[in-house]
Every structure is written in C-alpha cells, then in structure tokens.
C-alpha positions in Angstrom: 57.1 -62.2 93.1 53.6 -61.2 92.2 50.4 -63.2 92.0 49.6 -65.1 88.7 52.6 -67.3 88.1 54.8 -66.8 85.1 57.7 -68.8 83.6 61.0 -67.8 85.0 63.3 -70.3 83.3 63.2 -73.5 81.3 65.8 -76.2 80.8 66.4 -76.5 77.9 65.8 -72.9 77.2 63.6 -71.5 74.5 65.2 -71.8 71.0 68.4 -73.5 72.1 70.2 -76.1 70.0 71.7 -79.0 72.1 74.5 -81.3 71.0 72.9 -84.2 72.7 69.4 -85.2 73.9 68.4 -84.0 77.4 67.2 -86.5 80.0 64.4 -84.3 81.2 62.6 -81.0 80.7 62.4 -78.7 83.7 60.4 -75.5 84.0 60.8 -72.9 86.8 57.9 -70.5 87.6 57.8 -67.3 89.6 55.8 -68.9 92.3 54.5 -72.3 93.4 52.2 -74.0 90.9 49.8 -77.0 90.8 50.5 -79.8 88.3 48.7 -82.7 86.9 50.1 -85.8 85.1 49.6 -84.0 81.8 51.1 -80.6 82.8 54.1 -81.0 80.5 53.8 -82.6 77.0 57.0 -82.9 74.9 56.3 -83.6 71.2 58.8 -84.7 68.6 59.0 -83.1 65.1 56.6 -85.9 63.9 54.1 -84.9 66.6 54.7 -88.0 68.8 54.8 -87.7 72.5 58.2 -88.5 74.0 57.4 -88.2 77.7 58.8 -91.2 79.6 56.8 -90.4 82.7 54.2 -88.1 84.2 55.0 -84.5 85.1 55.9 -83.8 88.7 57.3 -81.3 91.0 61.1 -81.3 91.5 61.5 -82.6 95.0 61.6 -79.8 97.5 60.6 -77.1 94.9 56.9 -76.3 94.5 57.8 -73.7 91.8 59.7 -76.3 89.6 58.1 -78.9 87.3 59.8 -81.6 85.4 59.1 -84.5 83.1 61.6 -87.3 82.1 62.2 -88.0 78.4 62.7 -91.2 76.5 66.2 -92.3 75.6 65.8 -92.6 71.9 65.2 -89.0 70.8 66.3 -88.1 67.3 67.7 -84.8 66.0 65.2 -82.1 65.3 63.0 -79.4 66.9 60.9 -80.5 69.8 57.9 -78.6 71.2 57.0 -78.4 74.9 53.3 -77.7 75.6 52.6 -76.9 79.3 49.7 -76.2 81.6 49.8 -75.5 85.3 47.7 -73.8 87.9 49.2 -70.7 89.6 49.1 -70.2 93.3 46.2 -67.8 93.0 44.1 -70.5 91.4 44.3 -69.4 87.8 45.3 -71.9 85.1 48.0 -70.8 82.7 49.5 -72.5 79.6 52.0 -72.0 76.8 54.6 -73.7 74.7 58.3 -73.4 73.7 60.7 -75.2 71.5 64.3 -76.5 71.6 66.3 -78.5 69.1 68.7 -81.4 69.2 71.6 -81.5 66.7 70.1 -79.0 64.4 66.6 -77.4 63.9 64.4 -79.5 61.7 62.6 -78.2 58.7 59.2 -78.8 60.4 58.0 -78.7 64.0 54.8 -79.4 65.7 52.0 -76.8 65.1 50.4 -76.3 68.4 46.7 -75.5 68.0 45.4 -72.3 69.5 43.9 -74.1 72.5 43.1 -71.6 75.3 44.2 -72.1 78.8 40.5 -72.2 79.8 37.7 -73.8 77.7 35.4 -70.8 76.7 32.2 -72.4 77.8 33.6 -73.6 81.2 35.3 -70.3 81.7 32.1 -68.3 81.0 30.1 -70.4 83.5 32.9 -70.2 86.0 33.0 -66.4 85.7 29.2 -66.0 85.9 29.3 -68.1 89.1 32.0 -65.9 90.5 30.1 -62.7 89.7 27.0 -64.1 91.3 28.9 -65.1 94.4 30.3 -61.6 94.9 26.8 -60.1 94.5 25.4 -62.7 96.9 28.0 -62.0 99.7 27.3 -58.2 99.3 23.6 -58.9 99.9 24.1 -61.3 102.7 26.6 -59.2 104.7 25.5 -55.7 103.7 21.8 -56.1 104.3 22.4 -58.0 107.6 24.7 -55.1 108.8 22.1 -52.6 107.7 19.4 -54.4 109.8 21.6 -54.8 112.9 23.3 -51.4 112.8 20.5 -49.1 111.4 17.6 -50.9 113.0 14.8 -50.0 110.6 11.3 -50.2 112.1 10.1 -52.6 109.3 12.7 -55.2 108.4 10.4 -57.6 106.7 11.3 -56.6 103.1 15.0 -56.8 104.0 14.7 -60.4 105.3 13.9 -61.5 101.8 17.2 -59.9 100.6 19.2 -61.7 103.2 17.6 -65.1 102.3 18.2 -64.4 98.6 21.9 -63.6 99.3 22.3 -66.8 101.4 20.7 -69.1 98.9 22.5 -67.5 95.9 25.9 -67.8 97.7 25.1 -71.5 98.5 24.1 -72.3 94.9 27.1 -70.6 93.4 29.6 -72.2 95.8 28.3 -75.7 94.9 28.4 -74.8 91.2 32.0 -73.6 91.6 33.0 -76.9 93.2 31.8 -78.7 90.1 33.2 -76.1 87.6 36.6 -75.9 89.2 37.9 -79.1 87.6 36.9 -78.2 83.9 38.2 -74.7 84.5 41.6 -76.0 85.6 41.9 -78.7 83.0 40.6 -76.6 80.1 37.8 -79.1 79.4 34.2 -78.4 78.5 31.1 -78.4 80.7 30.5 -82.0 79.7 33.1 -83.0 82.3 31.3 -81.2 85.0 30.4 -84.4 86.9 33.7 -86.2 86.2 34.5 -87.9 89.6 38.2 -87.6 88.9 38.0 -83.8 88.4 35.8 -83.3 91.4 38.2 -85.4 93.5 41.1 -83.4 92.3 39.3 -80.1 93.1 38.6 -81.2 96.7 42.4 -81.8 97.3 43.5 -78.3 96.2 43.5 -75.0 98.1 40.7 -73.5 96.0 38.6 -76.6 96.7 39.3 -76.4 100.4 38.3 -72.7 100.4 35.0 -73.6 98.7 34.3 -76.4 101.2 35.1 -74.0 104.1 32.6 -71.5 102.5 29.9 -74.2 102.5 30.5 -75.0 106.2 30.4 -71.3 107.1 27.1 -70.8 105.2 25.6 -73.6 107.3 26.8 -71.8 110.5 25.5 -68.5 109.0 22.0 -70.0 108.5 21.8 -71.0 112.2 23.0 -67.5 113.2 20.5 -65.8 111.0 17.6 -67.9 112.2 18.4 -67.3 115.9 19.1 -63.6 115.3 15.7 -63.1 113.6 14.0 -64.8 116.5 15.9 -62.6 118.9 14.9 -59.4 117.0 11.3 -60.4 117.2 11.5 -60.6 120.9 13.5 -57.4 121.4 14.8 -54.6 119.1 18.1 -54.9 120.9 19.7 -58.3 119.9 22.5 -58.2 122.5 26.2 -57.8 122.4 26.9 -61.3 121.2 25.1 -61.0 117.9 27.4 -58.4 116.2 30.5 -60.3 117.6 29.4 -63.7 116.2 28.1 -62.1 113.0 31.4 -60.3 112.5 33.5 -63.5 113.0 31.3 -65.3 110.4 31.6 -62.4 107.9 35.4 -62.2 108.3 35.7 -66.0 107.8 33.5 -65.9 104.7 35.6 -63.1 103.2 38.7 -65.2 104.0 37.5 -68.0 101.7 38.0 -65.5 98.8 41.3 -64.2 100.0 42.7 -67.7 100.5 42.0 -68.7 96.8 42.8 -65.6 94.8 45.5 -63.0 94.2 46.1 -62.2 97.8 47.2 -65.7 98.6 50.3 -65.5 96.3 53.0 -63.0 95.7 54.6 -60.4 98.0 53.4 -59.6 101.5 50.9 -62.4 101.6 49.7 -61.9 105.3 49.2 -58.2 104.7 47.6 -58.8 101.3 45.1 -61.3 102.7 44.1 -59.0 105.5 43.6 -56.2 103.0 41.6 -58.4 100.7 39.3 -59.5 103.5 38.7 -55.9 104.7 38.2 -54.7 101.1 35.6 -57.3 100.4 33.7 -56.7 103.6 33.7 -52.9 103.1 32.4 -53.4 99.6 29.7 -55.7 100.9 28.6 -53.3 103.7 28.5 -50.3 101.3 26.9 -51.9 98.3 24.6 -54.2 100.2 23.7 -51.3 102.5 22.7 -49.2 99.5 20.4 -52.0 98.2 18.9 -52.3 101.7 18.3 -48.5 101.9 16.7 -48.5 98.5 14.4 -51.4 99.4 13.5 -49.8 102.7 12.5 -46.5 101.0 10.4 -48.3 98.4 8.8 -51.3 100.1 8.7 -50.6 103.9 5.1 -50.2 105.2 6.5 -48.1 108.1 8.2 -44.9 107.1 12.0 -45.0 107.5 13.1 -42.8 110.4 15.8 -40.3 109.6 17.9 -41.7 112.4 18.3 -45.0 110.4 19.8 -43.1 107.5 22.0 -41.2 109.9 23.3 -44.5 111.2 23.9 -45.9 107.8 25.8 -42.8 106.9 28.2 -43.5 109.8 28.6 -47.1 108.7 29.1 -46.1 105.1 31.8 -43.6 106.1 33.7 -46.4 107.9 33.4 -48.5 104.8 34.8 -45.6 102.7 37.9 -45.3 104.8 38.6 -49.0 104.6 38.0 -49.1 100.8 40.3 -46.2 100.2 43.2 -47.6 102.3 42.9 -51.2 101.0 42.2 -50.1 97.5 45.4 -48.0 97.3 47.5 -50.8 98.8 46.1 -53.4 96.4 46.6 -51.2 93.4 50.2 -50.7 94.4 50.7 -54.4 94.9 49.1 -55.3 91.6 50.9 -52.7 89.5 54.2 -52.1 91.1 55.2 -49.3 88.7 53.6 -46.6 86.5 54.7 -48.6 83.4 52.2 -51.3 84.3 49.2 -48.9 84.2 48.9 -48.7 80.4 51.3 -51.5 79.3 49.4 -54.4 80.9 45.9 -55.7 80.8 45.6 -55.4 84.5 46.5 -51.7 84.4 44.0 -51.0 81.5 41.2 -52.7 83.4 42.1 -50.8 86.5 41.8 -47.6 84.4 38.3 -48.7 83.3 37.4 -49.2 86.9 38.5 -45.7 87.8 36.4 -44.3 84.9 33.4 -46.2 86.3 34.1 -44.6 89.7 34.1 -41.2 88.0 30.6 -41.9 86.7 29.6 -42.9 90.2 31.0 -39.6 91.6 29.1 -37.7 89.0 25.8 -39.4 90.0 26.5 -38.8 93.7 27.4 -35.2 92.9 24.1 -34.6 91.2 22.3 -36.0 94.2 24.3 -33.7 96.5 23.5 -30.6 94.4 19.8 -31.5 94.3 19.6 -31.9 98.1 21.4 -28.6 98.7 19.6 -26.5 96.0 15.9 -27.7 96.0 14.9 -26.8 99.6 15.7 -23.2 98.9 13.9 -23.3 95.6 10.8 -24.8 97.2 10.9 -22.2 100.0 10.9 -19.3 97.5 8.4 -21.0 95.1 5.7 -21.8 97.8 3.8 -19.4 100.0 5.1 -19.1 103.6 2.0 -20.7 105.1 2.3 -23.7 102.8 6.0 -24.5 103.6 6.7 -27.5 105.7 9.8 -28.4 107.7 12.4 -30.3 105.6 12.6 -34.0 106.7 15.8 -35.1 108.3 16.0 -38.0 105.9 16.5 -35.7 103.0 19.9 -34.6 104.0 20.8 -37.8 105.7 19.9 -39.7 102.5 22.3 -37.4 100.7 24.9 -38.3 103.2 24.5 -42.0 102.4 24.9 -41.1 98.7 28.1 -39.2 99.6 29.3 -42.2 101.4 28.7 -44.4 98.3 30.5 -41.8 96.3 33.5 -41.9 98.5 33.4 -45.7 98.8 34.3 -46.0 95.1 37.2 -43.7 95.3 40.8 -44.9 95.7 42.2 -41.9 97.5 41.3 -38.9 95.3 42.0 -36.4 98.1 38.4 -35.7 99.1 37.4 -35.6 102.7 33.6 -36.4 102.9 33.6 -37.4 106.5 33.3 -33.9 108.0 30.8 -32.8 105.4 28.7 -35.9 105.9 28.6 -35.4 109.7 27.5 -31.8 109.2 24.8 -32.7 106.7 23.4 -35.4 109.0 23.4 -33.2 112.0 21.8 -30.3 110.1 19.2 -32.7 108.7 18.1 -33.8 112.1 17.8 -30.2 113.3 15.8 -29.1 110.2 13.5 -32.1 110.5 12.6 -31.1 114.0 11.8 -27.6 113.0 13.1 -24.4 114.5 10.6 -24.0 117.4 8.3 -27.0 117.5 10.6 -29.5 119.2 9.1 -32.3 117.2 10.8 -35.6 116.6 12.8 -36.1 113.3 10.6 -36.6 110.4 10.5 -40.1 109.0 11.5 -40.9 105.4 9.1 -43.2 103.6 6.5 -43.4 100.9 3.6 -42.4 103.2 5.2 -39.9 105.6 3.1 -36.8 106.0 -0.2 -35.6 104.5 -0.3 -33.7 101.2 -1.8 -30.2 101.7 -3.1 -30.1 98.1 -4.1 -33.3 96.3 -3.3 -31.7 93.0 0.2 -30.5 94.1 2.8 -33.1 95.2 4.1 -32.4 98.6 7.8 -31.3 98.4 8.7 -34.1 100.8 7.2 -36.7 98.4 9.0 -35.1 95.4 12.2 -35.4 97.4 11.5 -39.0 98.3 11.1 -40.0 94.6 14.3 -38.2 93.7 16.2 -39.8 96.6 15.1 -43.2 95.5 16.2 -42.6 92.0 19.5 -41.3 93.2 20.2 -44.3 95.3 19.0 -46.6 92.5 21.5 -44.9 90.0 24.3 -45.3 92.5 23.4 -49.0 93.0 23.5 -49.6 89.3 26.9 -47.9 88.8 28.1 -49.7 91.9 27.2 -53.0 90.4 29.1 -52.1 87.3 32.2 -51.3 89.4 31.7 -54.7 91.2 31.7 -56.5 87.8 34.9 -54.7 86.7 36.5 -55.6 90.0 35.6 -59.2 89.5 37.2 -59.2 86.1 40.3 -57.6 87.7 40.6 -60.4 90.2 40.9 -62.9 87.3 43.5 -60.9 85.4 47.3 -61.3 85.7 48.5 -58.3 87.8 50.7 -55.8 86.0 53.6 -56.4 88.3 53.6 -60.1 87.3 53.2 -59.4 83.6 56.2 -57.1 83.6 58.2 -59.6 85.6 57.3 -62.3 83.0 58.8 -60.1 80.3 61.9 -59.3 82.4 62.4 -63.0 83.2 62.2 -63.8 79.5 64.8 -61.1 78.7 67.1 -62.1 81.5 66.8 -65.8 80.6 67.7 -65.2 77.0 71.3 -65.8 75.9 72.6 -68.7 77.9 72.5 -72.3 76.5 71.4 -75.3 78.4 74.9 -76.9 78.3 76.6 -73.8 79.7 77.9 -72.4 76.4 77.8 -68.8 75.2 74.6 -67.0 74.1 72.5 -69.1 71.7 69.2 -67.2 71.6 67.6 -63.9 72.4 63.9 -64.0 73.6 61.7 -60.9 73.7 58.1 -60.9 74.9 56.1 -58.0 73.6 52.5 -57.1 74.7 50.2 -55.8 72.0 46.6 -54.5 71.7 44.9 -53.6 68.4 41.9 -52.1 70.3 39.3 -54.7 69.3 37.6 -57.3 71.5 40.0 -60.2 71.9 42.6 -58.3 69.9 45.3 -58.2 72.5 48.0 -60.6 73.8 51.7 -61.0 73.6 54.1 -62.0 70.8 57.2 -63.9 71.8 60.2 -63.5 69.4 63.2 -65.8 69.5 66.3 -64.7 67.7 68.9 -67.4 67.4 71.8 -67.2 68.0 71.5 -63.4 68.6 74.9 -62.7 67.0 76.3 -61.0 64.0 75.6 -62.9 60.8 72.8 -65.3 59.9 70.0 -65.6 62.5 66.9 -67.8 62.8 63.7 -66.2 64.0 60.6 -67.6 65.5 57.5 -65.5 66.5 54.8 -67.1 68.6 51.5 -65.2 69.5 50.1 -65.8 73.0 46.4 -64.9 73.2 44.6 -63.0 76.0 43.8 -66.3 77.7 47.4 -67.4 77.8 47.2 -70.0 75.1 49.0 -70.1 71.7 47.0 -68.1 69.1 47.2 -67.8 65.3 47.1 -64.5 63.4 46.9 -63.7 59.6 50.3 -62.0 59.5 53.4 -61.0 61.4 56.0 -58.7 60.0 59.4 -58.1 61.5 62.2 -55.7 60.7 65.6 -54.6 62.3 67.2 -51.2 62.3 70.6 -50.1 63.6 70.1 -46.4 63.8 73.6 -45.6 65.1 75.0 -46.9 61.8 72.0 -45.9 59.6 71.4 -49.6 58.7 68.0 -50.8 57.9 65.2 -51.4 58.2 66.0 -55.0 57.3 62.9 -57.1 56.7 63.1 -60.5 58.3 60.7 -62.0 55.8 58.7 -64.1 58.2 56.4 -66.8 56.8 53.7 -69.0 58.4 55.4 -72.1 59.7 52.2 -73.7 61.0 51.6 -72.6 64.5 54.2 -69.8 64.5 55.8 -67.4 62.1 59.5 -67.6 61.3 62.5 -67.6 59.0 65.7 -69.6 58.8 67.9 -66.7 57.7 68.0 -63.0 58.5 71.4 -61.3 58.2 72.4 -58.8 60.9 75.8 -57.4 59.8 77.0 -55.5 62.9 77.0 -55.8 66.6 75.1 -53.3 68.7 71.6 -52.4 70.0 69.1 -52.9 67.2 65.6 -51.6 67.1 63.2 -54.5 66.4 59.8 -53.6 65.0 57.0 -56.2 64.9 53.6 -55.7 63.3 50.8 -58.1 64.2 47.7 -58.2 62.0 44.7 -59.8 63.6 42.2 -59.3 60.8 42.0 -57.8 57.3 41.9 -54.3 58.7 43.2 -54.5 62.3 46.9 -54.4 63.1 49.4 -52.8 65.5 53.1 -52.2 65.5 55.4 -52.4 68.6 59.2 -51.8 68.9 61.8 -53.2 71.2 65.5 -53.0 71.5 67.6 -56.1 71.1 71.3 -56.6 71.7 73.2 -58.4 68.9 76.6 -59.8 70.1 79.7 -60.2 68.0 
C-alpha cells in the first residue's frame, strides 16, 4: 500500500445494524499506525463514552487497532471517533457509525475538529519549510566551496553558519511541536512533558534526535575543514568523504520520517528520497552561493569556478530527474490520480512553477547568446573587449538550474552546457593573446569610458539578476514540494476510496449486504473548499433505504457544510432523478427513507454547497441489489 494510512476495514462496518452489542470495535488500516490511549472513542446516542479500556494494537498486527466496549450497551446508533498517526508521521482522523437493534432517532454530532490544530499545524509547517531551506544552505553552499573553490569564501562562510544554526533551531522546535501536532492540541501544550516523552519514543522523534546528533558532528567537521582550507586550498581526500557521509545521514533523517518510510518499495523509496533531497540542496544552495559570490566577493570570481559549478549542477539535474520521475509514479500510481486527488493537483502546481523557472532560465540563455553579437556590432572594433568566460559559464549554471527543476521533459542540457562552458573559456582567453580566463566579479576589468558601462559590467548585472530570479522561483518550487510531502499521495487516496467500496456490503455478523458506502472527492475551487463526502446507503437494496452523508474536510476531520443534495437515476429504465431529501441531522446529512424501486446500477448525484454561492456536483455509480 501507499504512504499516508487509510482505513481499510472496520468491525462493525460503517452503517451496519447489529442484532446484539459487539464486545469490541476494531479498525484495520492500509499500513501500520501509531496509537494513543484515546485513539478510539465510542460514543452512545446520548453522547456518553462506552469504552471499557484504552485503545491498543491487536497483538501481532501493527495495522489493526481495537478498543473493548462495556457490557451494558443499549440499542441505538453509536459513533466511533478515531485518531491515529500513519507510518509516514502524519496524523489522520475520522468517524463512522453503527447501530444495535435499530437506528436511533438521534446520534452524536461530531464537531468539525480537524486532525491537526490549525495553530500547531501552522507552526509545524513553518518549521518544516525552514528546515528544508536550512539543509539546502548548509549542504549546497558547503559543496560549492569544496567543489568550486572560489578565491574568496568569506561571504559563503556566513551562509553555512546560517544554515547550520537555522537547522538546529528548527529541529529543536520540531521536537516540541511534534506532540501537539500528533494529538491535535494547541501550542499551549508545547512544553507538556507527556507529549515530549511520547515524541521521543516514536520514529519521527528518533529521526529528530538523530538529526541533532548529526548536526553536532557537522559542526566539528565544518570547523576543522575551515581551518584546513586556511592552511591549504586543497583540503585533502578525507574531507569530501566525511562530508558526504554526514550529508547522506542528514538527508536520511527526512526519509526515515516521511512518505518514503511507508508504502511500496520502501528501501528504493528511501534511497530515492535521500538522493532527491541532496540533489535539491546542492542545486538550490549552489545557486545561492553563486549569487552571493557574484555580489559580495572582494576577489572576482574566476570563470573556472562557474565551470565547476556547472558540472556539479548537471549531476544534480540527472539525479533530480530520475528520482523525481520515480517518486511521482510512486505517489500517483495512475493517471486518474493526477486531477482526482489533492496530491495530483499540487503536483500539477509544482510542474507549472517549474515551467516558470524554465522560462526564466530560457530568457537568460537567449540574453547570453544574443547580446555579445549585438555589442560587437554596436561598438567600434577598437573598443571591443574579449567576452569573459564567466558569461557563458554563468549561463550554463542557469541552464543547470533550469534542468534541475524538470521531471524528465525530454531536454538534454548536458551536451549544450559542456559546449557553452568550453566555448566560454576559449572566448575569455581571446583568439591570439593566450591570456588566462577572465574572472567574473563586480570589479573585474577597467571601464574604457566612465560614461559608458563596460559590456562586461552590464553582463554581470544581468547575470546576477538572472540567478536571483531563478533562486526566487526555485524557492517557490521548494515550498510547493514541502506542501507535497505533507499531502496524502494520490495512490493512497484512491486506495482509500477503493477500500471503502470493497468493504461496503457485508455485515459484521456475516449476513448479506447491509450497506453501500461511497467516498467521493470534491473541490469547489475556493481555499479550503475541497474534501470528500462519504455516503452510506443502507441496506443498498430495492425498497426503502436509509442515507447518511458525512463531509470530511481537507485536514481529514469531520466538517460541516450548509447543504448537501442527493438524487438517484436509473437511466436504463428512465427512472429518476429521485431526490433523497437529505436534511441536517446534526453533524451529518441524512434521511430515513428513500425508495429505490428497481435493482440495477444507479447514478448517484451529490451536490455539496460550501457557502452561499460556492457548490459542486459529483456523480458516482452505485449497485442496488434485489
């Protein structure tokens, strides 16, 4: 199964009517889940808790949770409210009902309480965004310094320190925020010893502790490496090896606690996640380092440094493309998931952001190829100067960044980049002078006319602007990617709906079909105006049927809406539409009587209104038995 757990089955099942009271309630999920004492709450029609014990795993089954019930249960409709933490560390919640004897006139109205407290969730997400940015600075800038060896690394040391301190601060904050995030409580419980202790006994907590230990080791490594670089520009073979091990281990703390740690092909997925994160860090952090070196270095940046970064960036592009395609396949699973799931829609948004990045990089590429010729024709021959190598090499870096955001669009920038870099070095040297490649920096070369900007200076400004634009768009892509890591993958969302459909029909005591359950995603196109509506049709047979419609919000919790309309049409017999006449039952919409006169495959149309003007209609087919 895929990352982000989903309910596979419940016992009793949703909407069933039992002849006698069950001894316990059991829920089966699509993957292993974490539970607390309060993970399952069973409420009577009078809103009294009927748990006889705390929730626990079924012995030997990490994907099954149960809670024992009291022996004195009366007839009526009971509500099960549940909250667990999926294997990829995201909390999920929901509710379902079952009845004993006969459905009661009233049932518990579950409040629209989200799976995650909004304030705690916002702080948790901000810390996650900052952590991703910090690891990009820490790893990317360090790789730029070691691989490209700029002559003046002093401005870049500040970036490395900023990355290290930010990652340390966000990791500590995540340790404290993890408990409120999982339990759905507010920031006021940030320092709750019980929640902190619970966090430190879970896999996400272990990953955060490992990250802190690795940051301590990284601090020692950075201090010693800086001292070694001051003594000699060649740090030695051990430095990249030790640095590489630390970087891989740091990236592994993300892979061990998020989507890659659960679902199909976990070893391959975790390896892909580590490589993807490192490639992103090297590419985006390297761009930031390049921009800083161009703007703040006292010593002009040699073209050879940009040449080296182009090679490193190309390697990052290859890794990003390969791992990005694999992770998209793993997260979606089918074309249906592209537009029918939240994960697919966010992925489309990311692709659109990448297109913007491609446009920015394409503009830089056109400028670098067109302007030299324009300058040569516009200026007298005696005023022309050799084109610096950094001009074309800088464009190569931009091209790398362009390709780094692509998920296999068929372009082959490698050969072009290599040609551009080599051509840049030759031009920088000049045709006959044999001079060294021209440096790229704010002070490289005199201006022949104080009133006319030197073409090299004009290019440097445009190069800095180009790199800055790519960094800004790259950060936007990083933000969308972070949102994507916190979204249920499309494969899992479709499997949830399939599990609901396959689980519908059989009663808890082994009798014939007693209910039909359909889970329908919807999106009205407004902020927060998406989710799923779960429709239970009981018994799903010819004649009178009872209907319950529950809306599940974007955070996985039960939500309320102003109106739900439901109709049934049997097109083969030209019957309908039959309006179900749903009314607000307090927490859900339903009716006790909708008459479906013939067996067959009916078209069920549901309309969800989320405001006075916003609504959306969805249709599904439902089988009505004889």
